[in-house]
KOLNU-923380 format. One record per residue: x, y, z of N, C-alpha, C, O in turn; residue number from 1; residue in three letters. Coordinates in Angstrom, 3 decimals. Each point is the difference from the previous one (the first is absolute). Layout:
% KOLNU-923380
NODE        n.x        n.y        n.z       ca.x       ca.y       ca.z        c.x        c.y        c.z        o.x        o.y        o.z    nr   rest
NODE          X          Y          Z          X          Y          Z          X          Y          Z          X          Y          Z   NUM    ala
...
//
This chain:
% KOLNU-923380
NODE        n.x        n.y        n.z       ca.x       ca.y       ca.z        c.x        c.y        c.z        o.x        o.y        o.z    nr   rest
NODE    111.017     53.433    129.318     -0.783     -1.111     -0.177      0.106     -0.965     -0.927      0.056      0.287     -1.196     1    unk
NODE     -0.011     -1.758      1.718      0.351     -1.012     -0.925     -1.536     -0.528     -0.543     -0.735     -0.738      0.655     2    unk
NODE      0.420      1.308     -2.044     -1.206     -0.151     -0.272      0.163     -1.460     -0.972      0.805     -0.010     -0.931     3    unk
NODE     -1.624     -1.160      1.243      0.024     -1.137     -0.528     -0.813     -0.139     -1.067     -1.143      0.397      0.230     4    unk
NODE      1.299     -0.760     -1.163     -1.071      0.122     -1.153     -0.067     -1.433     -0.484      1.037     -0.529     -0.399     5    unk
NODE     -2.450     -0.297      0.405     -0.144     -1.157     -0.281     -0.745      0.063     -1.272     -1.201      0.263      0.071     6    unk
NODE      1.791     -0.484     -1.332     -0.255      0.154     -1.296      1.196      0.706     -1.080      0.828      0.899      0.152     7    unk
NODE     -1.086     -1.522     -0.953      0.812      0.465     -1.104     -0.169      0.529     -1.505      0.576     -0.240     -1.061     8    unk
NODE     -1.748      1.160      1.501     -0.618      0.362     -1.336      0.106      1.369     -0.066      0.803      0.549      0.754     9    unk
NODE     -1.469      0.112     -1.523      0.150      1.725     -0.626     -0.358      0.541      1.179      0.795      0.852      0.396    10    unk
NODE     -1.854     -1.088      0.398     -0.286      0.755      1.217      1.374      0.086      1.211      0.499      0.923      0.645    11    unk
NODE     -0.277     -2.162     -0.737      1.099     -0.337      0.891      1.300      1.011     -0.230      0.461      0.780      0.833    12    unk
NODE     -0.101     -0.956     -1.888      1.207      0.768     -0.765     -0.212      1.487      0.480      0.730      0.456      0.879    13    unk
NODE     -1.787      0.345     -1.490     -0.355      1.092      0.033      0.161      0.585      1.457      0.723      0.957      0.279    14    unk
NODE     -1.497     -1.668      0.604     -0.043      0.462      1.436      1.207     -0.116      0.865      0.304      0.664      0.992    15    unk
NODE      0.434     -1.822     -1.680      1.401      0.063      0.603      0.983      1.470     -0.461      0.739      0.718      0.673    16    unk
NODE     -1.046     -0.698     -1.788      1.177      1.087     -0.399     -0.362      1.447      0.765      0.801      0.773      0.526    17    unk
NODE     -2.109     -0.660     -0.619     -0.297      1.170      0.851      0.362     -0.147      1.347      0.782      0.866      0.393    18    unk
NODE     -1.153     -1.782      0.500      0.394      0.016      1.133      1.470      0.039      0.431      0.462      0.489      1.031    19    unk
NODE      0.235     -1.164     -2.127      1.660      0.012     -0.002      0.547      1.842     -0.068      0.976      0.515      0.545    20    unk
NODE     -1.852      0.010     -1.271      0.135      1.722     -0.244     -0.480      0.611      1.204      0.330      1.162      0.241    21    unk
NODE     -0.960     -1.705      0.429     -0.255      0.602      1.247      0.691     -0.321      1.485     -0.241      0.469      1.112    22    unk
NODE      1.213     -1.478     -1.570      1.120     -0.489      1.055     -0.075     -1.278      0.643      0.813     -0.389      0.838    23    unk
NODE     -1.856     -0.288     -1.266     -0.218     -1.406      0.487      0.747     -1.091     -0.503      0.694      0.176     -1.002    24    unk
NODE     -0.734     -1.122      1.478      0.960     -1.210     -0.401     -1.176     -0.991     -0.078     -0.909     -0.065      0.828    25    unk
NODE      1.081     -0.922     -2.247     -0.818     -0.848     -0.407      0.522     -1.543     -0.216      0.959     -0.573     -0.517    26    unk
NODE     -2.061      0.273      1.160      0.436     -1.737     -0.020     -1.142     -0.333     -1.288     -1.015      0.689     -0.099    27    unk
NODE      1.264     -1.655     -0.722     -0.526     -0.586     -1.008     -0.265     -1.411     -0.114      0.921     -0.803     -0.149    28    unk
NODE     -2.106      0.465      0.208      0.103     -1.879     -0.167     -1.284     -0.421     -0.902     -1.012      0.631     -0.303    29    unk
NODE      1.393     -1.781      0.033     -1.512     -0.735     -0.653      0.613     -1.163     -0.536      1.201     -0.268      0.018    30    unk
NODE     -2.343     -0.550     -0.605      0.290     -1.472     -0.156      1.392      0.120     -1.139      0.937     -0.769      0.213    31    unk
NODE     -0.859      1.550     -1.169      0.990     -0.373     -0.895      1.300      1.125      0.741     -0.354      1.147      0.271    32    unk
NODE      1.634     -1.526     -0.023      1.193      0.578      0.671      0.656      0.857     -0.978      0.506      1.083      0.297    33    unk
NODE     -0.526     -1.686     -1.709      0.540      0.835     -1.023     -0.709      1.361     -0.221      0.544      1.097      0.127    34    unk
NODE     -1.847     -1.324     -0.478     -0.837      1.177      0.226     -0.090      0.961      1.111     -0.241      1.192     -0.193    35    unk
NODE      0.471     -1.811      1.590     -0.038      0.838      0.885      1.557      1.030     -0.011      0.145      1.194      0.261    36    unk
NODE      0.886     -2.275     -0.688      1.048      0.974     -0.422      0.170      1.095     -0.923      0.820      0.913      0.090    37    unk
NODE     -1.814     -1.130     -1.122      0.309      0.836     -0.879     -0.951      1.442      0.184      0.139      1.063     -0.605    38    unk
NODE     -1.085     -1.404      1.593     -0.844      1.139      0.627      0.876      0.838      0.853      0.132      1.223     -0.037    39    unk
NODE      0.436     -2.076      0.800      1.014      0.502      0.993      0.894      1.203     -0.684      0.008      1.204      0.256    40    unk
NODE      0.783     -2.008     -1.271      1.014      0.748     -0.855     -0.771      1.057     -0.649      0.734      0.971     -0.185    41    unk
NODE     -1.903     -0.779     -0.225     -0.515      1.121     -0.596     -0.330      1.363      0.905     -0.112      1.205     -0.222    42    unk
NODE      0.035     -1.986      1.226     -0.318      1.360      1.167      1.035      0.533      0.528     -0.035      1.050      0.641    43    unk
NODE      0.953     -1.657     -0.838      1.458      0.555      0.529      0.781     -0.467      1.239     -0.266     -1.100      0.484    44    unk
NODE      1.170      1.844      0.025      1.005     -0.449      0.982     -0.610     -0.321      1.450      0.493     -0.745      0.847    45    unk
NODE     -1.623      1.449     -0.766     -0.802     -0.019      1.142     -0.857     -1.189      0.130     -0.597     -0.258      1.045    46    unk
NODE      0.537     -0.441     -2.066     -0.915     -1.520      0.200      0.895     -1.068     -0.064      1.148      0.290     -0.338    47    unk
NODE     -1.440     -1.625      0.619      0.234     -1.134     -0.424     -0.749     -1.062      0.016     -0.956      0.107      0.767    48    unk
NODE      1.037     -1.131     -1.349     -0.806     -1.096     -0.070      0.329     -1.008      1.509      1.101     -0.112      0.539    49    unk
NODE     -2.105     -0.392     -0.192      0.075     -0.946      1.041     -0.697     -1.085     -0.047     -1.101      0.053     -0.549    50    unk
NODE      1.572     -1.300      1.113     -0.710     -1.094      0.053     -1.276     -0.006      0.812     -0.015      0.451      1.145    51    unk
NODE     -0.998     -0.933     -1.700     -1.389     -0.004      0.626      0.219     -0.559      1.671     -0.936      0.217      0.769    52    unk
NODE      1.761     -0.692     -0.414     -0.048     -0.760      1.402      0.713      1.055      1.013     -0.055     -0.023      1.230    53    unk
NODE      0.861      1.124     -2.212      0.659      0.812      1.047     -0.935      1.545     -0.163      0.199      1.043      0.622    54    unk
NODE     -1.041     -1.267     -1.462     -0.723      1.570     -0.324     -0.459      0.382      1.277      0.633      0.905      0.545    55    unk
NODE     -1.525     -1.358      0.009     -0.836      0.532      1.195      0.853      0.416      1.396     -0.372      0.854      0.805    56    unk
NODE      1.764     -1.767     -0.696      0.826      0.701      0.945      0.804      1.206     -0.412      0.483      0.667      0.915    57    unk
NODE     -0.287     -0.322     -2.050      0.501      1.113     -0.189     -0.777      1.206     -0.323      0.506      1.097      0.236    58    unk
NODE     -1.795     -1.192     -0.800     -0.782      1.215     -0.003     -0.715      0.591      1.080     -0.342     -0.768      0.899    59    unk
NODE      0.049      1.953     -0.802     -0.750      0.917      0.901     -1.105      0.190     -0.273     -0.693      0.277      0.979    60    unk
NODE      0.054     -0.307     -2.170     -1.104      0.077     -0.452     -0.007     -0.929     -1.325      1.072     -0.262     -0.546    61    unk
NODE     -2.337     -0.249      0.020     -0.142     -0.712     -1.034     -1.124      0.463     -0.709     -1.034      0.464      0.480    62    unk
NODE      1.463     -0.705     -2.220     -1.122      0.628     -0.979      0.006     -1.262     -0.564      1.026     -0.582     -0.353    63    unk
NODE     -2.378      0.057      0.243     -0.431     -0.728     -0.804     -0.701      0.381     -1.279     -1.130      0.488     -0.023    64    unk
NODE      1.994     -0.784     -1.225     -0.376      0.570     -1.158      0.311     -1.201     -1.005      1.102     -0.166     -0.522    65    unk
NODE     -2.365     -0.759      0.291      0.197     -1.093     -0.675     -1.283     -0.031     -0.532     -0.675      1.028      0.054    66    unk
NODE      0.142     -2.234     -0.656     -1.355     -0.023     -0.877     -1.158     -0.658      1.026      0.430     -0.720      0.901    67    unk
NODE     -1.333      0.855     -0.962     -1.098     -0.465      1.094      0.196     -1.656     -0.181      0.195     -0.738      0.965    68    unk
NODE     -0.264      0.347     -2.123      0.270     -1.651      0.015      1.197     -0.587      0.586     -0.077     -1.172      0.367    69    unk
NODE      1.275      1.863     -0.208      1.180     -0.484      0.726      0.275      0.536      1.483      1.090     -0.139      0.554    70    unk
NODE     -2.216      0.778      0.039     -0.001      0.848      1.286      0.295     -1.094      0.950      1.012      0.190      0.675    71    unk
NODE     -1.734     -1.421     -0.439     -0.032     -0.846      1.031      1.514     -0.289     -0.171      0.802      0.522      0.774    72    unk
NODE     -0.300     -1.532     -2.000      1.222     -0.457     -0.170      1.187      0.578      0.291      0.932     -0.610      0.524    73    unk
NODE     -0.901      2.134     -0.935      1.017      1.072      0.163     -0.174     -0.095      1.551      1.109     -0.381      0.376    74    unk
NODE     -1.716      0.488      0.466     -0.175      0.289      1.322      0.817     -1.524      0.726      1.006     -0.127      0.698    75    unk
NODE     -1.832     -0.700     -1.165      0.639     -1.325      0.515      1.660      0.177     -0.468      0.816     -0.087      0.918    76    unk
NODE     -0.455      0.257     -1.883      1.648      0.196     -0.325      0.663      0.672      1.153      1.059     -0.496      0.383    77    unk
NODE     -1.583      1.694      0.312      0.939      0.716      0.953     -0.379     -0.542      1.272      0.416      0.551      1.019    78    unk
NODE     -1.182     -1.602     -0.949     -0.335     -0.676      1.513     -1.219      0.697      0.633     -0.243     -0.189      1.192    79    unk
NODE     -0.403      0.856     -1.825     -1.090      0.974      0.776     -0.848     -0.931      0.466     -0.258      0.289      1.168    80    unk
NODE     -0.366     -1.373     -1.542     -1.011     -0.673      0.721      0.417     -0.549      1.428     -0.831     -0.285      0.862    81    unk
NODE      2.320      0.154     -0.684      0.573     -0.358      0.986      0.251      1.008      1.049      0.314     -0.345      1.139    82    unk
NODE     -0.442      1.587     -1.488      0.129      0.896      0.959      1.412      1.227     -0.400      0.311      1.027      0.604    83    unk
NODE      0.149     -1.496     -1.528      1.324      0.855     -0.309     -0.242      1.456     -0.283      0.944      0.786     -0.072    84    unk
NODE     -2.263     -0.392     -0.097     -0.192      1.408     -0.172     -0.938      0.713      1.258     -0.572      1.090     -0.048    85    unk
NODE      0.606     -2.015      1.126     -0.873      0.571      0.983      0.315      1.040      0.627      1.203      0.042      0.259    86    unk
NODE     -1.879      0.942      0.142      0.428      1.301      0.451      0.384      1.051     -1.104      0.112      1.202      0.240    87    unk
NODE      0.068     -1.743     -1.405      0.660      1.246     -1.119     -1.124      0.528     -0.776     -1.078     -0.548     -0.230    88    unk
NODE      1.427      1.499     -0.073     -1.039      1.017     -0.818      0.216     -0.470     -1.354      1.048      0.173     -0.623    89    unk
NODE     -2.111     -0.793      0.176      0.096     -0.528     -1.417     -1.136      0.861     -1.052     -1.191      0.205      0.234    90    unk
NODE      1.781      0.104     -1.137     -0.898      1.039     -0.971     -0.560     -0.752     -1.381      0.829     -0.334     -0.847    91    unk
NODE     -2.060      0.107      0.661     -0.559     -1.057     -1.133     -0.320      1.092     -1.040     -0.727      0.993      0.047    92    unk
NODE      1.372     -1.418     -0.825      0.028      0.805     -1.616     -0.948     -0.662     -1.049     -0.278      0.558     -1.062    93    unk
NODE     -0.216     -1.821      1.436     -0.546     -0.968     -0.847     -1.370      0.651     -0.870     -0.933      0.596      0.538    94    unk
NODE      1.026     -0.781     -1.523     -1.371      0.398     -0.849     -0.708     -1.202     -0.256      0.461     -0.661     -0.930    95    unk
NODE     -1.358      0.247      1.449     -0.876     -1.290     -0.197     -1.150      0.212     -0.925     -1.126     -0.399      0.299    96    unk
NODE      1.402      1.062     -1.493     -0.870      0.325     -0.898      0.200     -0.457     -1.307      1.059      0.177     -0.602    97    unk
NODE     -2.193     -0.855      0.058      0.066     -0.216     -1.505     -0.026      1.165     -0.922     -0.994      0.709     -0.159    98    unk
NODE      2.241     -0.531     -0.499      0.191      0.898     -0.821     -0.809      0.154     -1.280     -0.022      1.115     -0.521    99    unk
NODE     -0.550     -1.978      0.041     -1.177      0.138     -0.914     -1.578      0.355      0.377     -0.834      0.550     -0.720   100    unk
NODE      0.702     -1.002      1.972     -1.308      0.574      0.544     -0.088      0.911      1.013     -0.915      0.814      0.120   101    unk
NODE      1.964     -0.952      0.698      0.090      1.232      1.142     -0.499     -0.779      1.087      0.081      0.706      1.005   102    unk
NODE     -0.603     -1.930     -0.701     -0.696     -0.381      1.085      1.162     -0.801      0.807      1.018     -0.524     -0.454   103    unk
NODE     -1.450      0.586      1.684      0.909     -0.674      1.173      0.415     -1.664     -0.377     -0.923     -0.730     -0.360   104    unk
NODE      2.060      0.267      0.436     -0.194     -1.557     -0.068     -0.372     -0.554      1.007     -0.644     -1.017     -0.259   105    unk
NODE      0.782      1.272      1.546     -0.449     -0.404      0.959     -1.557     -0.083      0.182     -0.586      0.988     -0.441   106    unk
NODE     -0.209     -1.961      1.000     -1.300      0.166      0.018     -0.538      0.846      1.408     -1.145      0.428      0.145   107    unk
NODE      2.129     -0.315      0.728     -0.313      0.688      1.259      1.231      0.269      0.745      0.965     -0.741     -0.190   108    unk
NODE     -0.889      1.686      0.990      1.252      0.386      0.819      0.948      0.827     -0.949     -0.503      0.605     -0.946   109    unk
NODE      1.758     -0.564      1.156      1.088      0.933     -0.711      1.145     -0.609     -0.320      0.192     -0.982      0.717   110    unk
NODE      0.620      1.167     -1.484      1.487     -0.533      0.151      0.776      0.374      0.970      1.000     -0.656      0.295   111    unk
NODE     -1.403      1.927      0.433      0.574      0.658      0.936     -0.246     -1.140      1.350      0.880     -0.333      0.794   112    unk
NODE     -2.288     -0.134     -0.788     -0.126     -0.743      1.097      0.447     -1.400     -0.187      0.088     -0.721      0.994   113    unk
NODE      0.209      0.258     -2.191      0.764     -1.100     -0.453      1.070     -0.247      0.714      0.191     -0.925      0.790   114    unk
NODE      0.751      2.098     -1.206      1.134      0.119      0.685      0.129      0.287      1.517      0.976     -0.394      0.638   115    unk
NODE     -1.798      0.960     -0.191     -0.157     -0.118      1.690     -0.022     -1.480      0.408      0.740     -0.451      0.875   116    unk
NODE     -1.780     -0.397     -1.673     -0.119     -1.363      0.736      1.080     -0.785     -0.364      0.424     -0.777      0.856   117    unk
NODE      0.327      0.822     -2.370      1.276     -0.806      0.035      1.374      0.295      0.760      0.831     -0.860      0.291   118    unk
NODE     -0.726      2.374      0.007      0.925      0.513      0.858     -0.321      0.010      1.172     -0.261      1.105      0.475   119    unk
NODE      0.159     -2.362      0.448     -0.098      0.147      1.451      0.794      0.923      0.646      1.230      0.010     -0.031   120    unk
NODE     -2.182      1.025      0.814      0.595      1.123      0.780      0.517      1.037     -0.420      0.583      0.810      0.719   121    unk
NODE     -0.784     -0.679     -2.326      0.748      1.379     -0.564     -1.226      1.172      0.155     -1.158     -0.337      0.245   122    unk
NODE      1.557      1.734     -0.419     -0.637      0.822      0.138     -0.410      0.427     -1.467      0.917      0.488     -0.660   123    unk
NODE     -2.013     -0.584      0.117     -0.005      0.192     -1.832     -0.582      1.196     -0.184     -0.983      0.318      0.669   124    unk
NODE      1.466      0.417     -1.512     -0.703      1.217     -0.514     -0.439     -0.012     -1.628      0.754     -0.182     -0.956   125    unk
NODE     -1.774      0.357      0.940     -0.381      0.008     -1.608      0.480      1.181     -0.594     -0.446      1.088      0.363   126    unk
NODE      1.450     -1.198     -1.382      0.344      1.648     -0.606      0.835     -0.202     -1.401      0.604     -1.028     -0.308   127    unk
NODE     -0.687      2.091     -0.386      0.625     -0.042     -1.281     -0.254     -0.696     -1.003      0.780     -0.118     -0.945   128    unk
NODE     -2.144     -0.549      1.041     -0.266     -0.952     -0.989     -0.791      0.876     -1.409     -0.324     -0.541     -1.058   129    unk
NODE      0.170      1.786      1.358     -1.192      0.657     -0.780      0.941      0.702     -1.321     -0.357      0.036     -1.178   130    unk
NODE      1.681      0.511      1.765      0.606      0.696     -0.916      1.323     -0.679     -0.723      0.948     -0.429      0.658   131    unk
NODE     -1.003      0.395     -1.896      1.168     -1.146     -0.723      1.428      0.694      0.525      0.256      1.140      0.389   132    unk
NODE      0.434     -2.158     -0.528      1.637      0.499      0.247      0.671      1.461     -0.558      0.811      0.766      0.522   133    unk
NODE     -1.522     -0.736     -1.817      0.545      1.440     -0.681     -0.371      1.135      0.638      0.435      1.054     -0.463   134    unk
NODE     -1.364     -1.007      1.726     -0.409      1.210      0.627      0.631      0.220      1.108     -0.512      0.724      0.854   135    unk
NODE      2.035     -1.449     -0.622      0.994      0.160      0.820      1.370      0.244     -0.412      0.479     -0.738     -0.861   136    unk
NODE      0.147      1.584      1.311     -0.151      0.886      1.024     -0.844      1.046     -0.287      0.000      0.060     -1.230   137    unk
NODE     -0.900      1.014      1.772     -0.647      0.962     -0.319      0.821      1.028      0.360      0.391     -0.107      1.163   138    unk
NODE      0.038      1.139     -1.794      0.794      0.986      0.029     -0.421      1.555      0.015      0.680      0.978      0.313   139    unk
NODE     -2.043     -1.060     -0.760     -0.612      1.375     -0.415     -0.267      0.712      1.399      0.604     -0.221      1.049   140    unk
NODE     -1.736      1.209     -1.283     -0.234      0.877      0.867     -0.902     -1.207      1.101     -0.567     -1.027     -0.372   141    unk
NODE      0.661      1.492      1.591     -0.693     -0.674      1.279     -1.530      0.002     -0.059     -0.756     -0.889      0.394   142    unk
NODE      0.480      1.927     -0.900     -1.488      0.064     -0.094     -0.872     -0.875     -1.198     -1.188     -0.063     -0.315   143    unk
NODE      2.292     -0.491     -0.108     -0.714     -0.853     -1.303      0.790     -1.386      0.091      0.092     -0.705     -1.005   144    unk
NODE      0.502      0.308      2.276      0.426     -1.456      0.024     -1.077     -0.632      0.460     -0.829      0.457      0.787   145    unk
NODE      0.846     -1.778     -1.408     -0.686     -1.347      0.084     -0.450     -0.149      1.329      0.810     -0.077      0.923   146    unk
NODE     -2.137      0.025     -0.726     -0.579     -0.545      1.578      0.033     -1.313     -0.262     -0.559     -0.322     -1.048   147    unk
NODE      1.081     -0.602      1.732     -0.113     -1.445      0.558     -0.798     -0.351      1.032      0.340      0.235      1.160   148    unk
NODE     -1.534     -0.859     -1.482     -0.954     -0.405      0.873      0.736     -1.409      0.609      0.367     -0.960     -0.677   149    unk
NODE     -0.267      1.104      2.036      0.348     -1.352      0.584     -0.965     -0.417      1.422     -0.870      0.690      0.533   150    unk
NODE      1.246     -1.743     -0.233     -0.827     -0.615      1.035      0.758     -0.919      0.787      0.875     -0.613     -0.611   151    unk
NODE     -1.030      0.348      1.979      0.326     -1.157      0.644     -0.345      0.160      1.502     -0.609      1.021      0.320   152    unk
NODE      0.850     -1.690      0.385     -0.145     -0.094      1.491      0.648      0.449      1.177     -0.536      0.244      1.081   153    unk
NODE      2.196     -0.122     -1.497      0.683      0.143      0.717      0.966      1.461     -0.098      0.864      0.130     -0.867   154    unk
NODE     -1.183      0.983      1.953      0.454      1.261     -0.226      1.487      0.173     -0.353      0.426      0.879     -0.748   155    unk
NODE      0.135     -1.582      1.216      1.616      0.128     -0.318      0.390     -0.358     -1.494      0.768      0.630     -0.728   156    unk
NODE     -1.607     -2.009      0.382      0.143     -0.208     -1.449     -0.485      0.938     -0.877      0.616      0.195     -1.048   157    unk
NODE     -1.705      0.473      1.320     -0.486      0.977     -0.688      0.720      1.215     -0.222     -0.096      0.686     -1.017   158    unk
NODE      0.994     -0.389      2.241      0.897      1.020     -0.109      1.033     -0.135     -0.792      0.345      0.907     -0.757   159    unk
NODE      0.382     -2.258      0.849      0.983     -0.370     -0.871     -0.293     -0.009     -1.662      0.852      0.396     -0.796   160    unk
NODE     -2.190     -0.908      0.380     -0.385      0.231     -1.237     -0.097      1.402     -0.620      0.149      0.240     -1.198   161    unk
NODE     -0.472      0.842      2.365     -0.338      1.208     -0.471      1.689      0.551     -0.190      0.283      0.564     -1.057   162    unk
NODE      0.404     -0.685      1.732      1.331      0.258     -0.155      0.824     -0.433     -1.302      0.750      0.759     -0.616   163    unk
NODE     -1.010     -2.122      0.285      0.397     -0.417     -1.274     -0.436      0.486     -1.364      0.650      0.115     -1.039   164    unk
NODE     -2.153      0.187      1.360     -0.663      0.691     -1.185      0.349      1.572     -0.150     -0.268      0.649     -1.011   165    unk
NODE      0.743     -0.259      1.872      0.371      1.609      0.218      1.529     -0.023     -0.675      0.546      0.917     -0.613   166    unk
NODE      0.006     -2.328      0.934      1.317      0.201     -0.736      0.000     -0.344     -1.629      0.992     -0.073     -0.725   167    unk
NODE     -2.202     -0.093      0.405      0.062     -0.074     -1.349     -0.474      0.928     -0.830      0.087      0.027     -1.228   168    unk
NODE     -0.793      1.034      2.238     -0.456      1.282     -0.387     -1.544      0.089      0.348     -0.713      0.996     -0.125   169    unk
NODE      0.499     -1.734      0.397     -1.563     -0.326      0.245     -0.895      0.231      1.353      0.607      0.133      1.063   170    unk
NODE     -1.951     -0.085     -1.077     -0.614      0.763      0.996     -0.882     -1.419      0.409     -0.484     -0.666     -0.915   171    unk
NODE      0.305      0.243      2.349     -1.105     -1.040      0.151     -0.946      0.487      0.816      0.179      1.012      0.677   172    unk
NODE     -1.336     -1.743     -0.679     -1.324      0.199      0.231     -0.248     -1.494      0.690     -0.058     -1.087     -0.575   173    unk
NODE     -0.075      1.399      2.067     -0.452     -1.434      0.612     -1.402      0.165     -0.046     -0.608      1.051      0.205   174    unk
NODE      0.113     -2.205     -0.498     -1.655     -0.127     -0.360     -0.361     -1.170      0.871     -1.123     -0.402     -0.305   175    unk
NODE      1.626     -0.233      1.202     -0.641     -0.810      0.694      0.835     -1.420      0.468      1.137     -0.182     -0.433   176    unk
NODE     -1.726     -0.723      1.268      0.584     -0.928      0.026      0.375     -1.089     -1.134     -0.237      0.376     -1.148   177    unk
NODE      0.810     -1.722      1.302      0.353     -0.869     -1.094     -1.429     -0.366     -0.601      0.026     -0.443     -1.148   178    unk
NODE     -1.176      0.557      1.715     -1.257     -0.473     -0.417     -0.272      0.832     -1.147     -0.748     -0.396     -0.894   179    unk
NODE      1.333      1.574      0.862     -0.021      1.222     -1.135      0.695     -0.578     -1.476     -0.323      0.511     -1.072   180    unk
NODE      1.105     -1.398      1.140      0.662     -0.350     -0.840     -0.470     -0.273     -1.378      0.412      0.342     -1.109   181    unk
NODE     -1.683     -1.269      1.642     -0.659     -0.325     -1.869     -0.550      1.253     -0.727      0.005      0.145     -1.223   182    unk
NODE     -0.467      0.720      2.106     -0.331      1.288     -0.631      0.904      0.731     -0.822     -0.387      0.558     -1.027   183    unk
NODE      1.728     -0.523      1.471      1.045      0.492     -0.449      0.266     -0.790     -1.336      0.239      0.579     -1.060   184    unk
NODE     -0.297     -1.907      1.189      0.420     -0.660     -1.180     -0.909      0.021     -1.106      0.333     -0.156     -1.175   185    unk
NODE     -1.728      0.394      1.682     -1.004      0.187     -1.070      0.329      1.252     -0.971     -0.136      0.116     -1.217   186    unk
NODE      0.634      0.807      2.234     -0.136      1.265     -0.562      1.162     -0.151     -1.292     -0.016      0.820     -0.917   187    unk
NODE      0.814     -1.722      0.942      0.976     -0.236     -1.189     -0.676     -0.852     -0.875      0.313      0.209     -1.172   188    unk
NODE     -1.085     -1.045      1.327     -1.080     -0.457     -0.887     -0.662      0.880     -0.960     -0.012     -0.165     -1.220   189    unk
NODE     -0.663      1.331      2.021     -0.579      1.123     -0.436      0.769      0.612     -0.923     -0.434      0.187     -1.136   190    unk
NODE      1.509      0.148      1.459      1.297      1.113     -1.083     -0.005     -0.955     -1.235     -0.309      0.393     -1.125   191    unk
NODE      0.634     -1.541      1.385      0.441     -0.968     -1.248     -0.961     -0.122     -1.096      0.261     -0.045     -1.202   192    unk
NODE     -1.883     -0.025      2.004     -0.990     -0.380     -0.995     -0.032      1.703     -0.689     -0.315      0.140     -1.182   193    unk
NODE      0.558      0.699      1.778     -0.163      1.297     -0.738      0.998      0.426     -0.969     -0.244      0.926     -0.774   194    unk
NODE      1.521     -1.641      0.771      1.088      0.362     -0.696     -0.423     -1.012     -0.983      0.410      0.303     -1.121   195    unk
NODE     -1.127     -1.464      1.147     -0.156     -1.248     -1.032     -0.998      0.948     -1.079      0.133     -0.012     -1.223   196    unk
NODE     -1.045      0.739      1.901     -1.037      0.611     -0.687      0.542      1.085     -0.556     -0.842      0.658     -0.611   197    unk
NODE      2.195     -0.101      0.577      0.634      1.067     -0.713     -0.370      1.326      0.596     -0.140      1.049     -0.628   198    unk
NODE      0.001     -1.227      1.917     -0.268      1.369      0.848      1.186      0.114      1.013      0.653     -0.989      0.332   199    unk
NODE     -0.417      2.210      0.128      0.796      0.602      0.948     -0.831     -0.213      1.368     -1.133      0.449      0.175   200    unk
NODE      1.807     -1.141      0.692     -0.736     -0.118      1.153     -0.071      0.938      1.010     -0.656     -0.070      1.039   201    unk
NODE      1.575      1.187     -1.526     -0.076      1.311      0.984     -1.217      1.032     -0.496     -0.256      1.062      0.567   202    unk
NODE     -0.408     -1.557     -1.677     -1.108      0.685     -0.371     -1.224     -0.551      0.684     -0.974      0.696      0.283   203    unk
NODE      1.074     -1.932     -0.044     -1.187     -0.692      0.568     -0.219      0.245      1.484     -1.075     -0.288      0.527   204    unk
NODE      1.822      0.679     -0.028     -0.132      0.397      1.738     -0.045      1.571      0.015      0.787      0.757     -0.568   205    unk
NODE     -1.974     -0.398      1.408     -0.189      1.346      0.277      1.269      0.767      0.728      0.845     -0.537      0.716   206    unk
NODE     -0.904      1.543     -0.981      1.255      0.957      0.433     -0.670      0.868      1.256     -0.584      1.068     -0.183   207    unk
NODE      0.750     -1.660      1.421     -0.332      0.329      1.127      0.900      0.416      1.147      0.867     -0.751      0.446   208    unk
NODE     -1.106      2.011      0.033      0.680      0.597      0.816     -0.317     -0.095      1.299     -1.022      0.556      0.402   209    unk
NODE      1.888     -1.313      0.514     -0.223     -0.313      1.339     -0.574      1.257      0.958     -0.909     -0.009      0.829   210    unk
NODE      1.796      1.092     -1.267     -0.070      1.246      0.858     -1.537      0.646     -0.200     -0.713      0.518      0.861   211    unk
NODE      0.494     -0.686     -2.030     -1.313      0.425     -0.264     -1.215     -0.448      0.583     -0.972      0.666      0.354   212    unk
NODE      1.222     -2.231     -0.294     -1.172     -0.937      0.394      0.197      0.437      1.690     -1.062      0.058      0.621   213    unk
NODE      2.288      0.239      0.137     -0.005      0.559      1.294     -0.930      1.251      0.204     -0.946     -0.038      0.787   214    unk
NODE      1.228      1.033     -1.457     -0.833      1.037     -0.120     -1.412     -0.044     -0.056     -0.680      0.750      0.700   215    unk
NODE      0.077     -1.757     -1.657     -1.376      0.083     -0.040     -0.532     -0.789      1.228     -1.114      0.278      0.441   216    unk
NODE      1.882     -1.269      0.137     -0.572     -0.461      1.296      0.063      0.995      0.743     -1.094      0.348      0.443   217    unk
NODE      2.094      0.341     -0.084     -0.137      1.041      0.861     -1.192      1.204      0.099     -0.443      0.593      0.985   218    unk
NODE      0.140     -0.495     -2.308     -1.156      1.085     -0.310     -1.194     -1.036      0.387     -0.843      0.716      0.540   219    unk
NODE      0.388     -1.984     -0.552     -1.008     -0.700      0.260     -0.375     -0.438      1.072     -1.139     -0.194      0.425   220    unk
NODE      2.378     -0.008      0.142      0.090     -0.646      1.501     -1.060      0.980      1.101     -0.096     -0.297      1.191   221    unk
//
């Protein structure tokens, strides 16, 4: 699959290397052509930097890995408002959170919904915003693989996102349509607040076994 990465930061580079190792081809683009070239070189022979104008035509799926502040301009760069991404699966990895306070920068809605609004006709999936790039690829026991919560409205786009996450070594959990994206983004803010306070977020979430809950329901129904 030709995975187009819109962005040239650490997350873009790390995801690109992991997907290249899984056999995908990577297309990297951004505002700075020289930086895109450096990221592509760092990924390896499976990657190449492309001009923003050619990006959409060469990609099978697009991954948005830019800052929240640069979201609309990055999408405009590749012609998304004019329909260049129409019909395509677009994974939004944007983390629209103030790193000092953990609060969402948008007063309402979500970054993923902004992507859907700006990218006319695209099938947007919120994914991969909660785990740092250093989490990938995961190569440990399957039972301990990271669970990536995703949401979106188009089943085939969700399937593609699930396949790409599996290629990173992760597991996907679909939690609803794109209207659920704000909740997923708020979860990132919650995690950041705990880290800033000096606590491990894993210890702030109850250990719940779904199978055990299923047995409990079966005995009380």
